[in-house]
C-alpha positions, -999 to +999 in steps of 0.1 A: +344+323+441+326+325+474+299+308+495+269+296+477+284+304+443+277+270+428+240+272+434+235+309+427+212+314+397+237+338+380+268+316+388+273+306+351+299+332+340+288+340+305+251+338+315+257+364+341+275+387+317+247+383+292+222+392+320+242+423+327+242+433+290+205+428+289+200+449+320+222+477+305+203+476+272+169+475+288+175+502+314+192+525+289+162+521+266+138+529+295+160+559+305+155+573+270+119+582+280+124+585+318+119+616+340+142+624+370+118+605+393+116+575+370+154+575+369+153+570+407+132+539+401+157+526+376+185+533+401+167+514+429+162+484+405+199+485+395+210+486+432+188+455+439+204+436+411+239+446+422+233+437+458+217+403+448+248+397+426+274+404+453+256+386+481+270+351+473+306+364+467+335+363+492+339+393+515+369+406+494+351+403+461+321+421+475+343+449+487+360+452+453+327+455+435+314+481+460+347+500+459+344+502+421+311+519+426+326+544+450+356+552+427+336+552+396+310+576+411+337+601+420+351+599+385+316+603+370+310+635+390+344+648+380+342+638+343+306+646+336+293+672+360+326+692+367+346+688+335+319+681+310+339+655+291+305+638+284+269+647+292+240+626+301+206+631+285+191+651+315+225+667+323+227+649+356+242+617+370+215+591+365+208+571+396+214+538+379+249+547+368+268+542+401+255+506+407+258+500+370+296+503+373+295+476+399+276+453+375+300+460+347+330+451+369+312+418+380+304+410+343+340+415+333+351+394+363+327+366+353+338+366+317+374+362+328+363+332+349+345+314+321+359+281+311+368+291+276+387+322+287+406+302+314+416+277+287+427+303+262+436+335+281+463+347+257+440+343+227+413+363+245+436+391+255+452+391+221+418+394+204+409+423+226+442+441+220+436+437+182+401+452+186+414+481+207+442+488+182+419+485+152+393+508+167+419+533+177+434+534+142+399+537+126+391+566+149+421+584+136+417+578+099+383+563+090+355+574+113+337+607+107+349+622+140+386+622+147+393+603+179+428+612+192+416+608+228+405+573+220+439+565+205+457+577+235+435+559+261+435+528+238+473+528+239+471+529+277+447+500+278+469+479+255+498+486+279+478+474+309+466+443+290+501+434+281+516+441+315+488+438+340+485+408+363+447+405+357+447+410+320+417+387+313+396+407+339+405+439+322+398+424+287+364+413+300+356+447+313+366+462+279+340+439+262+313+452+285+323+488+283+326+487+245+290+474+243+275+499+267+294+529+253+284+521+217+249+514+226+245+543+251+258+569+227+239+555+198+205+560+215+215+594+230+217+583+267+249+604+268+273+621+244+310+629+245+323+664+239+341+670+206+373+676+225+388+666+258+381+691+285+403+723+283+423+709+254+422+708+216+424+670+216+396+656+195+375+628+209+352+603+194+316+596+205+326+574+223+364+575+225+377+541+214+399+534+244+378+549+271+375+514+287+410+522+301+394+545+326+371+517+337+401+495+341+417+521+364+386+519+386+391+482+388+429+485+396+421+510+424+394+487+439+415+456+437+444+474+454+423+491+480+400+462+490+424+444+514+433+477+531+397+487+535+388+453+550+417+455+573+407+489+585+371+477+591+384+448+611+406+471+633+376+493+638+354+464+649+380+453+674+383+489+688+346+493+695+343+466+722+377+477+736+365+512+739+332+500+755+351+480+780+371+510+791+339+529+801+333+525+838+305+501+846+287+527+867+287+551+837+273+524+814+245+515+839+236+552+843+235+556+805+212+526+801+188+539+828+183+573+812 
């Protein structure tokens, strides 16, 4: 994947995904008792893990993971704080959530790169589609809380899995999101509103297909990463050019002050 990947301690794909799952489970369990200040410590620890995880990656993969954090944070503010589609325990955006999105993306990426998935990509994607479909149907007819929102977002996710160019990545992200949503809501880290914002559309807790929203984060980051890197490269070239256009006397005067 990138420089130093072969020797990085988290280079084994499924081991890395398991580590992320343990971090999610552990930090959400700690958050159950955490104050606002203690959430900041959890956030700092999550950032350290994320930065250590992206360090050995290629420049483009690093940018994708960090762009996922940016896009997902904006969506979190909109979905939770502004619209109230779901609410965290302390009615805020916990500090560990933004970097957590980056870890979820990386875990999904590493799952898709594991040897077993590369050997059987269709079987993996097909199994995920079956789970999404089954969960969506159960949310409509079996579960105690009708989940029309989950059925709609689940249908969107199935479409992306069938037509997307990176279906195994999206399927890997679903695995991670399904785990964190079921676990997080079960321990009260957050809860979903009974209906989608400003609509009568009933929603589960969690909605079955909500992983489709995470997949949209990934699609946006994958599409934007090359453009962002190109813009940064242009900016780096412009800085020395602009400096060279400043008269030498003016530069010497500025240094002497």
